[in-house]
TILUM-872062 format. One line per 4 residues: their letters; for each residue x, y, z of N, C-alpha, C. Coordinates in nm, 3 decimals, padded with zeros to 5 digits. Each point is the difference from the previous one (the first is absolute). Layout:
BEGIN
A> X/Y/Z/X/Y/Z/X/Y/Z | ...;
# end
This chain:
BEGIN
MDSI> 00.758/-12.062/-00.321/-00.123/-00.069/00.033/-00.118/00.092/-00.031 | -00.100/-00.057/-00.063/-00.120/00.077/-00.036/-00.093/00.010/00.119 | -00.075/00.107/00.000/-00.099/00.015/00.106/-00.123/-00.086/-00.030 | -00.082/-00.018/00.097/-00.120/-00.083/-00.016/-00.093/00.063/-00.103;
KDIL> -00.007/00.130/00.000/-00.087/00.070/-00.096/00.046/-00.027/-00.143 | 00.130/00.004/-00.024/00.053/-00.027/-00.134/-00.028/-00.144/-00.044 | 00.013/-00.091/00.094/-00.025/-00.141/-00.031/-00.147/-00.021/-00.035 | -00.091/00.060/00.079/-00.143/-00.013/-00.027/-00.038/00.062/-00.134;
NQLK> 00.058/00.114/-00.032/-00.028/00.064/-00.129/00.049/-00.088/-00.115 | 00.116/-00.062/00.017/00.053/-00.087/-00.104/-00.088/-00.123/-00.017 | -00.049/-00.059/00.109/-00.090/-00.114/-00.007/-00.132/00.038/-00.068 | -00.048/00.118/00.031/-00.124/00.048/-00.060/00.017/00.017/-00.151;
QDNE> 00.111/00.055/-00.043/00.027/00.018/-00.142/00.015/-00.135/-00.070 | 00.065/-00.095/00.066/00.015/-00.134/-00.059/-00.136/-00.067/-00.016 | -00.087/00.014/00.099/-00.134/-00.059/-00.008/-00.082/00.064/-00.111 | 00.011/00.131/-00.016/-00.073/00.069/-00.107/00.048/-00.048/-00.137;
QEVD> 00.129/-00.022/-00.014/00.052/-00.048/-00.127/-00.047/-00.141/-00.029 | -00.005/-00.086/00.102/-00.049/-00.137/-00.018/-00.146/-00.001/-00.040 | -00.080/00.085/00.064/-00.142/00.007/-00.033/-00.018/00.048/-00.143 | 00.080/00.098/-00.042/-00.009/00.051/-00.136/00.035/-00.108/-00.101;
EKQP> 00.096/-00.086/00.031/00.040/-00.104/-00.092/-00.103/-00.112/-00.007 | -00.066/-00.031/00.112/-00.093/-00.111/00.006/-00.134/00.033/-00.064 | -00.055/00.114/00.032/-00.136/00.031/-00.043/-00.005/00.143/-00.055 | -00.047/00.016/-00.122/-00.013/00.136/-00.053/-00.118/00.071/00.066;
SLID> 00.011/00.127/00.017/-00.107/00.075/00.065/-00.108/00.035/-00.102 | -00.122/00.013/00.050/-00.111/00.036/-00.088/00.005/00.146/-00.041 | 00.042/00.085/00.091/00.003/00.144/-00.025/00.142/00.049/00.019 | 00.049/00.071/-00.098/00.133/00.059/00.012/-00.014/00.128/00.081;
TKQL> 00.035/-00.007/00.128/-00.019/00.115/00.088/00.096/00.113/-00.031 | 00.108/-00.030/-00.068/00.093/00.107/-00.037/-00.065/00.093/-00.103 | -00.073/-00.058/-00.096/-00.072/00.083/-00.097/-00.114/00.075/00.065 | -00.066/-00.064/00.096/-00.114/00.062/00.066/00.043/00.123/00.079;
ATNP> 00.117/-00.005/00.058/00.049/00.114/00.078/00.026/00.120/-00.090 | 00.044/-00.023/-00.123/00.032/00.111/-00.089/-00.123/00.050/-00.076 | -00.089/-00.092/-00.042/-00.117/00.040/-00.077/-00.115/-00.096/00.029 | -00.098/00.041/00.081/-00.109/-00.091/00.037/-00.087/-00.041/-00.119;
NKLF> -00.003/00.076/-00.107/-00.083/-00.037/-00.116/00.055/-00.120/-00.075 | 00.124/-00.035/00.022/00.059/-00.116/-00.067/-00.070/-00.129/00.041 | -00.050/-00.005/00.122/-00.063/-00.121/00.050/-00.137/-00.020/-00.066 | -00.081/00.102/-00.006/-00.136/-00.012/-00.050/-00.015/00.046/-00.144;
GNKH> 00.094/00.074/-00.051/-00.013/00.054/-00.134/-00.080/00.129/00.003 | -00.010/00.066/-00.113/-00.070/00.127/-00.007/-00.147/-00.014/-00.036 | -00.044/-00.119/-00.035/-00.136/-00.019/-00.050/-00.106/00.035/00.104 | 00.017/-00.043/00.124/-00.102/00.020/00.101/00.050/00.090/00.113;
KYVS> 00.068/00.105/-00.033/00.055/00.083/00.106/-00.100/00.102/00.054 | -00.116/00.014/-00.064/-00.099/00.096/00.046/-00.117/-00.067/00.070 | 00.023/-00.109/00.068/-00.104/-00.070/00.075/-00.024/00.077/00.129 | -00.123/00.049/00.018/-00.026/00.081/00.119/-00.124/-00.042/00.077;
TEYQ> -00.088/-00.078/-00.060/-00.122/-00.037/00.071/-00.003/-00.150/00.030 | -00.090/-00.036/00.088/-00.008/-00.139/00.046/-00.044/-00.092/-00.111 | -00.095/00.041/-00.083/-00.049/-00.090/-00.105/00.107/-00.026/-00.106 | 00.091/00.094/-00.021/00.110/-00.022/-00.093/00.095/-00.107/00.054;
VYGL> 00.028/00.007/00.128/00.087/-00.100/00.062/-00.067/-00.136/-00.005 | -00.131/-00.004/00.028/-00.073/-00.127/-00.002/00.000/-00.060/-00.141 | -00.024/00.083/-00.101/00.000/-00.048/-00.138/00.136/-00.053/-00.042 | 00.105/00.070/00.037/00.135/-00.046/-00.033/00.034/-00.129/00.074;
RLAG> -00.047/-00.010/00.123/00.025/-00.124/00.075/-00.073/-00.118/-00.064 | -00.124/00.022/-00.044/-00.073/-00.105/-00.071/00.074/-00.043/-00.126 | 00.044/00.097/-00.077/00.071/-00.031/-00.125/00.126/-00.080/00.028 | 00.072/00.036/00.104/00.122/-00.071/00.033/-00.026/-00.142/00.048;
KLGD> -00.100/-00.017/00.085/-00.027/-00.134/00.054/-00.059/-00.093/-00.106 | -00.073/00.055/-00.095/-00.057/-00.082/-00.106/00.097/-00.019/-00.116 | 00.113/00.069/00.004/00.101/-00.015/-00.104/-00.040/00.064/-00.132 | -00.072/00.111/00.008/-00.051/00.066/-00.121/00.031/00.149/00.007;
KERA> 00.127/00.034/-00.001/00.039/00.140/00.013/-00.028/00.080/-00.127 | -00.026/-00.067/-00.111/-00.031/00.071/-00.125/-00.133/00.074/00.011 | -00.093/-00.056/00.078/-00.132/00.061/00.015/-00.016/00.068/00.136 | 00.106/00.056/00.051/-00.004/00.062/00.132/-00.101/00.114/00.005;
TMYI> -00.013/00.075/-00.108/-00.095/00.111/00.000/-00.144/-00.049/00.009 | -00.029/-00.116/-00.058/-00.134/-00.057/00.010/-00.031/-00.036/00.146 | 00.096/-00.060/00.068/-00.021/-00.037/00.139/-00.018/00.124/00.087 | 00.072/00.107/-00.029/-00.016/00.124/00.074/-00.140/00.056/-00.022;
KWAK> -00.047/-00.002/-00.124/-00.134/00.049/-00.030/-00.106/-00.085/00.070 | 00.017/-00.131/-00.002/-00.095/-00.088/00.068/00.001/00.025/00.151 | 00.117/00.022/00.057/00.009/00.026/00.143/-00.072/00.129/00.038 | -00.006/00.093/-00.094/-00.069/00.127/00.026/-00.151/-00.014/-00.017;
EKPR> -00.045/-00.074/-00.102/-00.142/-00.002/-00.037/-00.078/-00.117/00.059 | 00.059/-00.115/00.012/-00.073/-00.120/00.040/00.004/-00.017/00.151 | -00.102/-00.066/00.055/00.000/-00.025/00.145/00.118/-00.089/00.040 | 00.061/00.036/00.110/00.120/-00.071/00.044/-00.031/-00.146/00.035;
AILE> -00.122/-00.026/00.047/-00.036/-00.137/00.037/00.005/-00.092/-00.122 | -00.049/00.048/-00.113/00.003/-00.080/-00.123/00.143/-00.029/-00.041 | 00.085/00.100/00.008/00.140/-00.019/-00.039/00.071/-00.097/00.094 | -00.029/00.010/00.129/00.063/-00.090/00.096/-00.043/-00.144/-00.021;
IAYS> -00.130/-00.022/-00.022/-00.049/-00.136/-00.023/00.059/-00.058/-00.129 | 00.003/00.080/-00.105/00.056/-00.046/-00.126/00.149/-00.029/00.012 | 00.070/00.082/00.075/00.144/-00.021/00.020/00.025/-00.130/00.075 | -00.074/-00.022/00.108/00.022/-00.123/00.077/-00.036/-00.123/-00.083;
FAID> -00.103/00.011/-00.086/-00.037/-00.110/-00.088/00.111/-00.028/-00.100 | 00.056/00.105/-00.060/00.103/-00.017/-00.102/00.129/-00.057/00.059 | 00.035/00.041/00.120/00.122/-00.048/00.063/-00.014/-00.147/00.042 | -00.119/-00.037/00.046/-00.022/-00.137/00.046/-00.031/-00.097/-00.113;
YPNA> -00.015/00.050/-00.122/-00.037/-00.085/-00.112/00.118/-00.092/-00.035 | -00.023/-00.133/00.002/00.111/-00.092/-00.026/00.036/-00.007/-00.148 | 00.127/-00.018/-00.028/00.052/-00.019/-00.135/-00.035/00.114/-00.096 | 00.002/00.121/00.048/-00.035/00.114/-00.083/00.121/00.044/-00.082;
KDRS> -00.021/00.018/-00.130/00.108/00.050/-00.086/00.006/00.152/00.004 | -00.119/00.063/00.003/-00.006/00.145/00.001/-00.103/00.043/00.104 | 00.049/00.036/00.117/-00.089/00.037/00.110/-00.075/00.130/-00.027 | 00.056/00.086/-00.082/-00.067/00.127/-00.027/-00.130/-00.022/-00.078;
RIFM> -00.001/-00.095/-00.091/-00.123/-00.030/-00.075/-00.107/-00.059/00.091 | 00.041/-00.085/00.090/-00.094/-00.057/00.096/-00.056/00.110/00.088 | 00.084/00.093/00.042/-00.043/00.113/00.082/-00.104/00.083/-00.074 | 00.028/00.034/-00.126/-00.093/00.082/-00.077/-00.134/-00.071/-00.021;
WKVK> 00.006/-00.130/-00.028/-00.122/-00.077/-00.018/-00.083/-00.001/00.129 | 00.065/-00.018/00.113/-00.071/-00.006/00.128/-00.059/00.135/00.036 | 00.068/00.109/-00.032/-00.055/00.134/00.025/-00.128/00.019/-00.080 | 00.004/-00.038/-00.126/-00.118/00.013/-00.086/-00.115/-00.085/00.054;
ELEN> 00.030/-00.123/00.041/-00.103/-00.088/00.054/-00.060/00.057/00.129 | 00.081/00.052/00.088/-00.048/00.057/00.125/-00.085/00.125/-00.023 | 00.039/00.082/-00.098/-00.080/00.118/-00.033/-00.136/-00.039/-00.055 | -00.004/-00.104/-00.085/-00.128/-00.047/-00.053/-00.088/-00.054/00.112;
ERKE> 00.056/-00.075/00.093/-00.077/-00.050/00.113/-00.053/00.115/00.085 | 00.080/00.102/00.017/-00.042/00.115/00.080/-00.117/00.072/-00.067 | 00.009/00.018/-00.133/-00.109/00.065/-00.073/-00.128/-00.083/00.007 | 00.011/-00.130/-00.018/-00.117/-00.086/00.007/-00.061/00.000/00.140;
GKIQ> 00.083/00.003/00.100/-00.048/00.005/00.139/-00.073/00.128/00.029 | 00.043/00.113/-00.056/-00.068/00.128/00.021/-00.132/00.003/-00.071 | -00.006/-00.058/-00.119/-00.125/-00.003/-00.075/-00.103/-00.081/00.076 | 00.038/-00.115/00.054/-00.091/-00.084/00.075/-00.046/00.068/00.128;
EDTK> 00.087/00.075/00.068/-00.038/00.071/00.121/-00.098/00.113/-00.030 | 00.015/00.067/-00.114/-00.088/00.112/-00.035/-00.139/-00.048/-00.034 | -00.016/-00.121/-00.054/-00.131/-00.048/-00.040/-00.081/-00.051/00.118 | 00.061/-00.025/00.114/-00.073/-00.053/00.117/-00.080/00.106/00.066;
# end
């Protein structure tokens, strides 16, 4: 006769096998345990500042990882409020084929509005 502990361990293993068969996992944790760079790749392993993380997050959410360096540069140089407004506009835009283009257009438009607003304030 098996002990209760053995029975519970066997049930746990059976459940894990059923879950593995039903749904594939997003991240292979076995590879992650041996080499953490396998998950993210070697391209962005030197991310150390907040603006780099923000730029990479923007690139990922907009689906434009090819221009990740541009988003990092914008996160460093441009006001965060402009980027946040443009991001929310691009995400909420209905039937968008390329959200990154909408984001870039909105950033440009917001910067132009900001410049025009400053010029008008200086003349008063």
